[in-house]
VEXVEX-71836 format. One record per residue: x negated, y, z of N, C-alpha, C, CB in turn. Coordinates in steps of 0.2 Angstrom, whole numbers, plus 2048, in hexadecimal, padded with zeros to 3 digits. Glycine has a CB too. Layout:
XYZXYZXYZXYZ/...
***
This chain:
21A96425E21795E25F20F95F26121795925A/20C96425D20596525E20596926520396A258/20A96E26620997126C20A96C27220F97626D/20E96727220F96227720895F27821495D276/20595D2731FF9592741FA95D2771FC95626D/1F99632751F49682771F596A27E1F496F273/1FC96B2801FD96C2871FB96628C20596D288/1FD96028A1FB95A28E1F495A28E1FE95428B/1F095B2891E995A2891E695F28E1E695B282/1E996528E1E696A2921E796829A1E9971291/1ED96529B1EF9632A21EA95D2A41F69602A2/1E995929F1E49532A11DD9562A31E394E29B/1DB95B29F1D495E2A01D49612A71D296329B/1D99652A81DA9692AF1DA9642B51E096D2AF/1DE95E2B41DE9592B91D79562BA1E49542B8/1D49552B51CD9522B51C89562B81CB9502AE/1C895D2B71C49612BA1C59612C21C59692B7/1CC9612C31CD9622CB1CB95B2CE1D59622CC/1CC9552CB1C994F2CE1C294F2CF1CC9492CA/1BF9522C91B79522CA1B59562CF1B49542C3/1B895C2D01B59612D51B695F2DC1B99682D4/1BB95A2DD1BC9582E31B79532E61C39532E4/1B494F2E11AF94A2E31A894B2E11B29432E0/1A79502DC1A09502DA19B9512E01A09562D5/19694D2E019094E2E419294C2EC18D9542E4/19894B2ED19A94A2F419C9432F619F94F2F6/19D93E2F11A09382F219C9342F81A19342EC/1959342F61919302FB19193230218A92F2F8/19193930319093B30A19693C30D18C942309/19C93C30A1A293D30E1A793630E1A694230A/1A493130B1A892B30B1A592530E1AA929304/1A79223131A491C3161A89163131A591C31E/1A591230F1A990D30B1AB9073101A5909306/1A89073161AA90231B1B090431F1A490131F/1B290A3201B790C3241BC9103211B491032A/1BB91331B1C09183181C49143131BD91E315/1CB9133141CF91030F1D491530C1D390A312/1D591B30F1D992030D1D592630C1E0921311/1D792B3081D39313071D593530E1D5935301/1D09393101D193D3161D19443141CB93B31B/1D59493171D59503151CE9533151DA954319/1CA95131A1C395531B1BF9533151C0953321/1C094E3121BC94C30C1BC9513061BD945309/1C29553061C29593011C09603021CA95A2FF/1BE9613091BD96830B1B696B3091BD968312/1B196730A1AA96A3081A996A3011A596530B/1AB9652FC1AB9662F51AE96C2F31AD9602F2/1B596E2F51B99732F31B597A2F51C09732F5/1B397A2FB1AF9802FD1A99822F91AE980305/1A597D2F819F97E2F41A19802ED19B9772F4/1A597C2EA1A797E2E31AA9852E21AC9792E0/1AE9872E71B198E2E71AC9932E81B698F2ED/1A79922EC1A19972ED19D9972E719D9952F3/19D9912E31999912DD19C9962D819998A2DA/1A39962D71A699A2D31A59A22D51AD9982D2/1A69A32DB1A69A92DE19F9AD2DD1A79A92E6/19A9A92DF1939AC2DE1909AD2D718E9A72E2/1929A82D31909A92CC1939B02C91929A32C8/19A9B12CA19D9B72C819B9BD2CC1A59B62C7/19A9BC2D21979C22D61919C42D31969C02DD/18D9C02D11869C22CE1879C52C71829BC2CD/18A9C22C318A9C42BC1909C92BA18A9BF2B7/1959C92BE19B9CE2BC19C9D32C21A29C92BC/19D9D22C819E9D62CD1989DB2CE1A09D32D3/1929D82CE18C9DC2CF18B9E12C91869D82D0/18D9DF2C318C9E32BD1919E92BE18D9DF2B7/1979E82BF19C9ED2C019B9F22C51A39EA2C1/1989EF2CB1979F32D11909F62D21999EF2D7/18C9F62CC1869F92CC1819F72D1187A002CD/1829F02D317D9ED2D71779EB2D217F9E62DB/1789E82CC1739E72C71769EA2C01739DF2C7/1719EA2BC1729EC2B516E9E72B016F9F32B4/1729E32AD16F9DE2A816E9E22A11749D82A7/1689E42A11669E929C1669E629515F9EC29D/16A9EA29116A9E828A16F9EC28616D9E0289/16E9ED27F1729F127B1779EC27816F9F5276/1779E627A17C9E12771839E327817A9DA278/1889E027518F9E12761909DC27C1939DE270/1969DE2801989DA2851949DB28C1989D3283/1919E028D18E9E12931929E42991879E6292/1939E029E1989E22A31969E92A61989DD2A8/1909EB2A718E9F12AA1909F72A61879F12AB/1939F62A01969FB29C19D9FA29C1939FB295/1A09F62A01A79F52A01A99F22991AC9FB2A2/1A59EF2961A69EC28F1A89E42901A09EC28A/1AE9E32921B19DD2931B29D928D1B89DE297/1B19D228E1B39CE2891B79C828C1AC9CA286/1BC9C62871C19C128A1BE9BB28D1C69C0284/1B89B928A1B59B328D1B39B32941AF9B2289/1B49B92971B39B929F1B89B62A31B29C02A1/1BE9B529F1C49B42A31C59AD2A61CA9B529E/1C29A82A21C49A12A41C199E2AA1C299D29E/1BA9A02AB1B699D2B01B999D2B71AF9A02B0/1BB9A32BA1BE9A32C01C59A02C01BE9AB2C3/1C99A22BB1D099F2BB1D09982BC1D39A22B5/1CC9952B71CC98D2B71C998A2BE1C898A2B2/1C498D2C01C098B2C61C498C2CC1BA98E2C7/1C79912CD1CB9932D31D198E2D41CD99A2D4/1D598D2CE1DB9892CE1D99822CF1DF98A2C7/1D39802CC1D19792CE1CF9782D51CA9782CA/1CC97D2D91CB97C2E01D297C2E41C69812E2/1D69802E21DD9812E51E097A2E51E19862E1/1DF9762E01E296F2E01DF96B2E51E196C2D9/1D996C2E61D59682EC1D896A2F21CE9692EB/1D89712F41DB9732FA1E29712FB1DA97A2FB/1E69712F61ED96F2F71ED9672F91F19702F1/1E99642F51E995C2F71E695B2FE1E49592F2/1E295F3001E095F3071E596030C1DA964308/1EA96530A1EF96730F1F496130F1F396D30C/1F595E3091FA9583091F895230D1FB956301/1F195130C1EE94B3101EF94D3171E794A30E/1ED9533191ED9553201F49553241E995B321/1F995531F20095532220394F32120495A31E/20094A31E20294331E20193F3251FE93F319/20693C32720693932E20093532F20C935330/1FE93132A1F892D32A1F193032B1F7928324/1F19363291EB93A3291EC94132C1E793B322/1F19423301F39493321EE94C3361FA948336/1ED9533351E99573391EA95E3371E1956336/1ED96233C1EF96833C1EA96D33A1F396B342/1E496C33C1DE97033B1DC9703331D896E33F/1DC96A3301DB96A3291E096E3251DA963327/1E696D3281EC9703241EB9783251F396E327/1E997A32A1E898232B1E29843271E7983332/1DD9803271D79823231D998231C1D197E324/1DC97D3191DF97D3121E29833101E3977311/1E79853151EB98B3141E79923131F198C319/1E29923171DD9983171DA9983111D899831D/1D799230F1D39923091D79933021D098B308/1DD9913021E29922FD1E399A2FD1E998F2FE/1E599D3031E69A43031E09A83001E89A630A/1DA9A63021D49A93001D39A92F81CE9A6303/1D49A32F51D49A22EE1D99A62EA1D499B2EC/1E09A52ED1E59A92EA1E49B02EA1EC9A72ED/1E19B32EF1E09BA2EF1DB9BC2EA1DE9BC2F6/1D69B82E91D19BA2E41D49B92DD1CB9B62E5/1D89B42DC1DB9B32D61DF9B92D41DF9AD2D6/1E49BB2D81E99C12D71E59C72D71EE9C12DC/1E09C82DB1DC9CF2DA1D89CF2D41D89D02E1/1D69CA2D11D29CA2CB1D79CA2C51CE9C32CA/1DD9C62C51E19C62BF1E89CA2BF1E29BF2BD/1EA9CB2C51F19CE2C71F69C82C81F39D22C1/1FB9C82C42009C32C41FE9BC2C22079C52C0/1FE9B72C61FB9B12C42009AB2C71F49AF2C7/2009A52C42049A02C720399F2CE2039992C3/20899E2D220799D2D920C9982DC2089A42DD/21299A2DB2179952DE21798E2DA21E9982DD/21698E2D42169882D020F9862CE21A98A2C9/20A9892D12039872CF2029802D21FE98C2D2/1FE97C2CE1FC9762D02029702CF1FA9762D7/2079722CB20D96D2CB20C9692C52139712CA/2069692C12059652BB20495E2BD1FF9672B8/20195D2C31FF9562C52069532C81FA9562CA/2099562CC20F9532D02169542CC2109572D7/2179592C921D95A2C621D95B2BE2209602C8/21795A2BB21695A2B42189612B121A9552B0/2179672B521996D2B32129702B121C9722B9/2129702AA20B9732A720C97A2A520A96F2A1/21297D2A62139842A52159882AB21898529F/2119892B021498C2B62159942B520E98B2BC/21A9962B921C99D2B92179A12BC22399E2BC/2169A72BA2119AC2BD2159B02C320E9B12B8/2139B02C92169B42CE2139BB2CE2159B02D5/2179BF2D02159C62D12109C72D621B9CB2D3/20B9CB2D62069CC2DB2099CD2E22019D22D9/20E9D12E22129D32E92149CC2EC2189D72E8/2179C82E821A9C12EB2149BD2ED21F9BE2E6/20E9BD2E92099B92EB2069BB2F12039BA2E5/2059C22F22039C42F92079C22FE2029CC2F8/20E9C32FD2129C13032129B930421A9C2301/2119B52FF20F9AE3002099AD30420F9AB2F9/2049B13021FD9B03061FE9B230D1F89B4303/2029B730E2039B93152069B33192079C0316/20B9B031620F9AB31920A9A531B2149A8315/2069A331620199E3171FC99F31D1FD99D311/1FA9A631D1F59A83231F99A73291F29AE321/1FF9A932A2039A83302039A133220A9AB32F/20599D32D20599632F1FE993331208992329/1F999532D1F399332F1F19953361EE99632A/1F299B3381F199D33F1F49993441F39A4340/1FA9973431FE9923481FB98B348205992346/1F99893421F79823421F09813451F698033A/1EC9863441E59863471E598834E1E198B343/1EA98B3511EB98C3581EB98635C1F199035A/1ED9803591ED97A35C1E697735E1F1975358/1E197A35A1DA97835B1D997035B1D897A362/1DC96D3561DB9663541D49653511E1963350/1D09613541C99603521C995D34A1C695A356/1C49603471C295D3401BB95B3401C396333B/1B995733B1B295433A1AD95A3381B294E335/1A895B33C1A496033B1A095F33419F961340/19F95933219B95732C19F95932619A95032C/1A695A3271AA95D3211AA9643201B195A322/1A79683251A896F3251A19733241AB97132C/19F97531E19997831E19998031F197978316/19F98232219F98932419F98A32B1A698C321/1A398732F1A39873361A298133A1AA98A339/1A097C33619D97633A1A297333F19797733D/1A997333D1AE9703411B19743461AB96A344/1AF97B3471B197F34C1B89823491AC98534D/1BD97F34B1C49813491C698834B1C997C34C/1C498B3511C59913531C299734F1C399235A/1BD99534C1BA99A3471BD99A3401B2998346/1C099533E1C49953381CB9993391C698D336/1CD99833F1D399D3411D19A43411D699B348/1CB9A63431C99AD3431C89AF33C1C39AD347/1C59AB3381C59AD3311CB9AE32D1C19A732D/1D09A932F1D79AA32C1DA9B132D1DB9A432E/1D99B33341DD9B93351D99BF3331DD9B933D/1D29BE3331CE9C43301D09C53281C79C2331/1D09BF3251D29BF31E1D99C331D1D39B831B/1DE9C13221E49C43221E49CC3221E89C2328/1DF9CE3271DE9D63271DB9D93211DA9D832D/1D79D531D1D49D73171D99D83121CF9D2314/1DE9D33121E39D330D1E99D830E1E69CD30C/1EA9D93151EF9DE3171ED9E53151F19DE31E/1E69E63161E39ED3141E49ED30C1DC9ED316/1E39E83081E39E83011E99EB2FE1E19E12FE/1EF9E93011F59EB2FE1F89F13021FA9E52FE/1F59F43071F89F930B1F9A003081F39FB311/1F7A013021F8A072FE1FFA072FA1F3A082F9/202A012FA209A002F720EA022FC20A9F92F4/212A082FA217A0B2FE21CA0630021AA112FB/21EA012FC2239FC2FD2229F73022259F92F7/21B9F63042199F23092159F530F2169EC306/2149FB30E20F9FE3132119FE31A20EA06311/2179FF31C2199FF3232199F9326220A02323/21B9F332221A9ED3252139EA32521E9E8320/20F9EC3212089EA3212049ED3272059EC31A/2059F43282029F732D2049F53342039FF32D/20B9F333420D9F033B20A9E933C2159EF33A/2099E53372069DF3381FF9DF3392079DB332/1FB9E43361F49E53371F39E733F1F29EB333/1F79EC3411F79EE3481F89E834D1FC9F434A/1FD9E434B1FF9DE34F1F99D93502059DA34C/1F69D834A1F09D334A1EA9D634F1ED9D2343/1E99DD34E1E39E03511E49E13581E19E634D/1EA9E335A1EC9E63611F19E23641ED9ED360/1F79E23611FD9E03651FD9D93672039E1361/1FB9D53631FB9CD3641F49CB3622009CA360/1EE9CE3641E89CC3611E69C53641E39D1363/1E89C436A1E79BD36D1EA9B73691E99BD374/1EF9B93661F29B43611EF9B435A1F99B5361/1EC9B93591E89BA3521E19BC3531EC9BF34E/1DD9B73551D69B83561D29BA3501D29B335A/1CE9BE3501CA9C03491C29BF34A1CC9C7347/1BF9BF3451B79BE3451B59C434A1B49BF33E/1B09C134F1AE9C63541A79C73541B09C235B/1A39C434F19C9C534F1999C33491989C2355/1939C43471909C23411909BA3411899C4340/18F9B734718E9B03471959AD34518D9AE34E/19A9B03451A19AE3431A39AF33C1A69B0348/19F9B33391A09B43321A19AE32E19A9B832E/1A69AE3291A79A93251A29A831F1AF9A9322/19D9A53201989A431B19699C31B1919A831D/19699A31519399331318C99431219799030D/18899231718199331817E98D31417E99331F/17A98F30F17798A30A17198730E17598D303/17198030F16C97D31216697A30D16F977317/16897930716497630316496F30315D979304/16896C30816896530816E962305168963310/16D95C3011739592FE17695E2F9178956303/17D95E2FA1819632F518196A2F71879602F4/17F96B2FE17F9723001799762FE17F972308/1799772F717497B2F41779812F01709772EF/1749872F117698D2EE17798C2E71729932F0/17D98F2E417E98E2DD1789922D91849912DB/1759972DC17099B2D916A9972D716E9A12DE/1699912DB16498D2D916498A2D21639882DF/16A98A2CF16B9872C916A98D2C31729852C8/1699932C51679982C11609982BF16999F2C4/15E9992B91579992B715399F2BB1569992AF/14D99E2BD14A9A32C01499A92BC1439A12C2/1489A92B61479AF2B214D9B22B11449AC2AB/1539AE2B11599B12B015B9B52B615F9AC2AE/15A9B22BC15B9B52C21589BC2C31599B12C8/1529BD2C114F9C32C214F9C82BC1479C22C4/1539C62B71549CA2B11579D12B21579C62AC/15D9D12B61619D72B715D9DC2BB1689D62BA/15C9E22B91599E72BE15E9E92C31579ED2BA/15C9EC2C81619EF2CD1649F52CB15D9EF2D4/16A9F72CC16D9FD2CB16AA022CF1749FD2CC/16AA082CD167A0E2D116CA0F2D7167A152CC/172A0F2D6177A102DC175A0B2E117EA102D9/175A052E0174A002E516DA012E91749F92E2/168A022E5161A022E815FA092EB15CA002E4/162A0E2E8160A152EA162A162F1162A1A2E5/168A142F316BA152FA167A122FF172A132FA/165A0B2FD161A0730215AA0A303161A002FF/157A0D2FD151A102FE151A1630214EA112F7/156A1A301156A21304157A2030C15CA25301/15BA1A30D15DA19314157A15318163A15315/152A1331414DA0F317150A0931A148A1231C/155A06316159A013191559FB31B15E9FE314/1569F83211529F23241539EC31F1559F032A/1589EC31B1589E63171539E63111609E5314/1509EC31014B9EC30B1459EF30E14D9F1305/1449EE31413E9F03181399EA31813F9F331F/1349EA31412F9E431412B9E431A12A9E530E/1279EA31C1229E93221259E732811F9EF322/12B9E932A12E9E83301329E23301339EE332/1369E132B13B9DB32C13A9D63261429DE32B/1369D73221359D231C1329CC31E1319D5317/1339C731A1309C031B12D9BD3151369BB31E/1279BB3151239B83101229BD30A1289B230D/1219C330C1209C83071269CB30411B9C5301/12C9C93061329CC3031369D03081369C7300/13A9D530613F9D830A1449D330B1419DF308/1499D430F14E9CF3111539CD30A1539D2317/1549D23061589D13001539CF2FA15C9D72FE/14D9CE2FB1489CC2F61489D02F014A9C42F4/1489D72F11489DC2EC1419DE2EA14C9E22ED/13F9DD2E41389DF2E11389E72E11379DC2DA/1329E92E41319F02E312E9F22DC12C9F32E8/12E9F92DA12C9FB2D4127A012D51329FC2CF/121A002D311CA062D411CA082DC11EA0C2CF/11CA032E011CA052E7122A072EB117A0A2E8/128A072E712EA092EA134A052E712FA112E9/13AA072E9140A032E7143A082E2144A012EC/144A062DC147A0A2D714CA062D2142A0E2D2/151A092D0156A052CC157A082C515DA052D0/15CA062C215EA082BB165A0B2BB15EA022B6/166A112B816DA142B8172A0F2B416DA1B2B5/177A0D2B717CA092B4180A0C2AF181A052BA/183A092AA187A0C2A5183A102A018CA102A9/17DA0F2A0179A1429B17BA12294172A1329C/17AA1728F17CA16289178A1228517DA1D285/17AA0E280176A0A27C171A0E27817AA06276/16BA0C278165A10275161A1327A168A15271/163A1428015FA18285159A14288163A1A28B/15AA0D288155A0928A151A0B290150A08284/154A0B296150A0D29C14BA0729E155A0E2A2/147A082A2142A042A4144A002AA13BA072A6/1439F92AA1469F52AF1419F62B51469ED2AD/1449F72BB1409F82C11419F32C61419FF2C4/1449F42CC1449EF2D114A9EA2CF1469F32D8/1499E42D214D9DF2D014D9DA2D614B9DB2C9/1519D52D61529CF2DB14C9CA2D91599CC2DB/1489C92DD1439C32DC1469BD2DB13E9C32E2/1439B82D71469B12D71419AD2DB1459AF2CF/1439A72DC13F9A22E01389A22DE14299B2DF/1349A22E312C9A22E212999F2E81299A82DF/12299F2E811F99D2EE11E9A22F411899B2EC/1219A92F21209AE2F71259AD2FD1219B52F3/12A9AA2FC12F9A93011369A92FF12F9AF306/13B9A83031429A83011459AE2FD1479A6307/1499AD2F814C9B22F51549B12F514A9B22ED/1589B52F215F9B42F21619AD2EE1629BA2EE/15C9AB2EA15E9A42E715F99F2EC1589A32E2/15B99F2F115C9992F615E99C2FD1559962F7/1609A22FD1629A53041689A23061639AD303/1689A030C16E99C30F1749A131016D99A316/1739A83111799AC31217D9AE30C1769B2315/17B9AC30617E9AE3001859AB2FF17A9AD2FA/1879A630318D9A33021929A630618D99B305/1939AD3051979B130819E9B13071959B9307/1A39B030C1AA9B030B1AD9B630E1AD9A930E/1AB9B83151AD9BE3181A99BF31E1B49BE31A/1A69C531F1A19C53251A49CA32A19B9C8322/1A19CB3301A49CF3351A39D633319F9CD33C/19E9D833019D9DF32E1A39E132A1979E032A/1A59DD3251AB9DF3211B19E03251AC9DA31C/1B29DC32A1B89DD32F1B89E33331B99D7333/1B29E53351B19EB3391B39F13351AA9EB33C/1B09F132F1B29F732A1B99F73281AD9F6324/1BC9F13281C49F23271C79F532D1C69EB326/1C59F33331C89F63391C69FE3391C59F333F/1C0A003371BEA073371C3A0B3321B7A08334/1C5A0832C1CAA0B3281D1A0C32B1CAA07321/1D3A0632E1D9A063321D9A0B3371DB9FF335/1D4A0C33B1D4A113411D4A1833E1CEA0F345/1D0A193391D0A203351D6A223331CBA1F330/1DAA1D3311E1A1E32E1E7A1E3341E3A19329/1E4A1D33A1E9A1D3401EDA183411EDA2333F/1ECA1233E1F0A0C33E1EEA083451EEA07339/1E8A093471E6A0534E1E3A0A3521E29FF34C/1E3A093591DFA0D35D1D8A0D35E1E2A0C364/1D5A113611CDA113611CAA1535C1CBA09361/1C4A1735E1C0A1C3591BEA183531BAA1F35D/1BFA1B34D1BDA183471B5A173471BFA1B341/1B2A1C34A1ABA1C34A1A8A1534D1A8A2234E/1ABA133521A9A0D3561A9A073511ADA0B35C/1AEA0634D1AFA013481AAA023421B6A00345/1A9A083401A4A0A33B19DA0833D1A5A11339/19BA0A343195A09345193A02346193A0D34C/1989FE3481979F73491979F334319D9F434D/19B9F633E19B9F33371949F43341A09F6333/1919FA33418B9FB3311859F7335189A02331/1859F733B1809F333F1819EB33D1819F4347/1879E933D1889E233C1869E033518F9DF33D/1879E43301859E332917D9E33281879E9325/17A9E732C1729E632C1709E033016F9EC32F/1739DF3361709DA33A1729D33381729DA342/1779D23341789CC3311729C932D17E9CC32C/16F9CE32A1699CC3261629CD32A1699D031F/1629D232E15C9D433215E9D433915A9DB32F/15E9CE33C15F9CD34315B9D134815F9C6346/1559D33461509D634A1519DE34A1499D5347/1569E03461579E834615A9E934D15C9EA340/1579ED3511599EF35715A9F63591559EC35C/1599FB353159A02354161A04355157A0534D/162A0835A168A0B35B16CA0D354168A11360/172A0A354175A0C34D177A1334C17BA0734C/179A1635217AA1D351174A2134F17DA20358/16FA20352168A23350166A22349162A20355/167A1C347166A1A34016AA1D33B166A1233F/171A1D33D175A21338174A2833817CA1F339/173A2B33D172A3333E16BA3433A171A35345/166A3033A160A31336161A3132F15BA2C339/166A2D32C167A2D32516DA30323167A25323/170A34327175A3932617BA35324174A3E321/17CA2F327182A2B325186A2A32C180A24322/186A2E331189A2D337191A30336186A3133D/195A2D33B19CA2F33A19DA3633D1A0A2A33E/1A2A3933A1A4A4033C1ABA4033C1A1A45337/1AFA413411B6A423421B9A4733E1B8A42348/1B5A4C33C1B7A523391B7A513311B2A5833A/1B4A4C32F1B4A4B3281BBA4A3251B0A44326/1BDA4C31F1C3A4B31C1C4A4331B1C3A4E315/1CAA4131A1CCA3A3191C8A373141D3A39319/1C7A3B30E1C4A383091BCA3730A1C4A3D303/1B9A3C30E1B2A3B3101B1A353151B0A41314/1B6A343191B6A2E31E1B6A2831A1BBA2F323/1BBA273141BBA213101B5A2030C1C1A2230C/1B2A2530A1ABA253061A6A2230B1A9A2B304/1A6A243111A1A223161A2A1B3171A2A2631D/1A8A183191AAA1231A1A8A0D3151B1A1131C/1AAA0F30F1AAA0A3091A3A0A3061AFA0C304/19FA0F307198A0F305195A09309195A16305/196A0930F193A043131969FD312194A0631B/19C9FD3111A09F730F19D9F43091A89F830F/19B9F83041999F62FE1929F12FF1979FC2FA/18E9F33041899EF30618A9E930A1839F3309/18F9EA30E1929E43121959DF30E1979E7317/1989E130819B9DC3031969D92FE1A19DF300/1909DB2FF18B9D82FA18B9D12FA1849DB2FC/18C9CE2F418C9C72F31939C32F51879C32F8/1989C72F719E9C52F91A39C52F31A29C82FF/1A39C02EF1A79BF2E91A89C52E51AE9BC2EA/1AE9C72E41B09CD2E01B29D32E51B59CC2DA/1B19D32EB1B49D72F01B29DE2EF1B29D52F7/1AC9E02ED1AA9E62EB1AE9EA2E61A39E72E9/1B09E62E11B49E82DB1BB9E92DD1B49E32D5/1BE9E42E11C49E52E41C59EB2E81C69DF2E8/1C19ED2EC1C19F22F11C09F92ED1BC9F22F6/1BC9F92E81BB9FF2E41C2A012E11B59FE2DF/1C59FC2DE1CB9FD2DA1D09FF2DF1CD9F62D7/1D09FD2E51D59FF2EA1D4A062ED1D59FA2F0/1CEA082EE1CDA0E2F11C9A142ED1C8A0D2F7/1C6A112E71C2A162E41BBA182E71C6A1D2E3/1B9A142EC1B3A152F01AFA0F2F01B5A172F7/1A9A102F01A5A162F01A5A192E919DA142F3/1A2A202E91A2A232E319CA212DF1A1A2B2E5/19EA1D2DA199A1B2D5198A202D019BA142D2/192A212CE190A252C8193A222C2189A272C8/194A262BD197A232B6192A252B119EA272B5/190A202AE18BA202A818FA222A2187A1A2A7/18BA2529D18EA28297190A22292189A2C293/18DA1C29418EA1628F194A12291188A1228E/198A1429619EA102981A3A0F2931A0A1229F/1A6A092931ACA0828E1B2A092931ACA0128B/1B8A072901BEA072941C0A0E2961BFA02299/1BDA142921BEA1B2941BBA1C29B1C5A1C294/1B6A1829D1B2A1A2A31B6A182A91B1A212A3/1BCA142A81C0A122AE1BEA0B2B01C8A132AC/1BDA0A2B61BBA032B91C19FE2B71BAA032C1/1BF9F82B41C49F32B21C89F12B81C19ED2AF/1CE9F12B71D39F02BC1D59E82BD1DA9F32BB/1D39E42B91D49DD2B91D09D92B41DB9DC2B9/1D09D32B41CE9CF2AF1D49CD2AB1CA9C82B1/1D39CC2A41D99C92A01DA9C22A21D89CA299/1E09BF2A01E19B82A01DD9B429B1E99B729F/1DC9AE29D1D89AA2981DC9A92921D79A329B/1D99A928C1DC9A92851E19A32851D79A9280/1DF99D2871E39972861EA9982891DF991288/1EB99C28E1F199D2911F699F28C1F19A2297/1F49A32871F99A52821FC99F27E1F59AA27D/1F899A27D1FB99427A1FE98F27E1F6992275/1FB98E2841FE98928920398B28D1F898628D/20499128E20A99429320C99A29020799429A/20E99A28A2109A12862169A428A21299F27F/21B9A128B2219A428E2209A729422799F28F/21C9A429921B9A729F2169AD29F2199A22A5/2119AC29A20C9B12992109B72972079AF293/2149B72922189BD29021C9C029621C9BB28A/21F9BC29A2229BF2A021E9C32A42269B92A3/2189C02A52139C32A92119CA2A720D9BE2AA/20F9CA2A120D9D129E2139D629E2099D0297/2199D329D21F9D829D2209DB2A42259D429B/21E9D62A921F9D92B02199DD2B221F9D32B5/2139DB2B020D9DF2B320A9E42AE2079DA2B4/20B9E32A82089E72A32049E429E2049ED2A6/2019E72991FD9E42941F79E02971FA9E928F/1F59DA2931F09D62961E99D92941F09CF293/1E89DF2971E29E32961DE9E429C1E39E9292/1D89E629C1D49E72A21D69EE2A51CD9E82A1/1DA9F22A21DC9F92A41E29F82A81DC9FE29F/1E69F32A81EC9F22AB1EB9F12B21F19EC2A8/1EE9F52B61ED9F52BE1F19EF2C01EE9FB2C1/1EF9EC2C61F39E72C91F79EA2CE1EE9E22CD/1FC9E72D12019EA2D51FF9EE2DA2059E42D8/1FA9EC2DE1F89F02E41F49F62E21F39EC2E9/1F19F62DC1EE9FC2D91F3A022D71EA9FB2D4/1F9A002D51FDA052D2200A092D8203A012CF/201A102D6204A142DB20BA122DE205A1B2D8/
***
């Protein structure tokens, strides 16, 4: 009886969160009381996108960046992520938040498929956003509820089964196929509902297919699906590219650009200024940029308001970081860090480009890897060069130096004589910077490839091995015990060292 009461209570809380996330801060601007008698699918779109980016950006800042040596939250206290010292309390935030927004996107699809409010484009956008969130969920936790997810409201199923990651990915691919077909119809949507592409349906189609390529690459190392995945990859890029358009420039990148108006305000603006600038920059992150004289940290040429483009504070006249994973007791000196908001100019706290979903540079570097592996035709160097240039010019449009000259000057130019491992290191070191601020993608890609080569500090936990996943929220053990046990029987122990399906040989 106690279990039943607890289960129902949890369900009510989850449904309440979902309802609140649909409408918070958006009711007044998206509802016309004089004309709206039924909910419209577009009304759910902007709130769900903003809320999802909130979850992504917060955990990018305090989890992904710490694991991937972008920042170091200096302390000898327990539970410091930069030492791989994982605490179970990290599990709930993304799990709860992402499932809440999935409810909103599923409702958006239902409304858009209703004859009274039918719109194929909203249906397609919903499927893309569901695929995007499910991919982050499964890449973070492994096996998660998919087929039966969200049935608490409609079917009173409060104990959904966990799907295998393989089946989740196959389901995602089906969703993206359907989305591509739906969006090909180019049915108009209300630009005021769309804070990413402002009503340009063709760009949503391009994002969906670019996301498709990201996720095909993610699982390409699994022998059981490799042939099918590579064939589909080539089909999208070459064989039927006109049917599968992809992001074609920085301007088409999937970025929710924070305007600062109404609810379109960066989640970083809710972080206290002193907290935002507390973590020091990791040596790995800043040393490469400094050595390359990277335009994104070049104050005299490209900076604005006294800051470089990424608003990084210098230390003693240069850019310096802290070695990540240092042992307790070493107490290194904090050096460079990210500025917080001040009168000197814009920082990452208010920067419009931080609402990153997927950018053009990432896609080009995905194609560089595919070309280097012989999946698609064309020189890998072309994709690589374009990827590096696009990564820079997204932030520094005034950068006009020849990219081949620039890369040769910093000894990062492409060489066809490199070994495959050397080529992957070259691609993924640049991809590391292209993925800056993009949810947990740096972490996912490192787990997939082992690149870039991150230094290992003496103070690392987990035997010095990068965590392979987050653990499930603790409450799952009591609210869904049967399916939880099935999940760990299928995947392995509920520990950070248990590899997810696509990581395993």
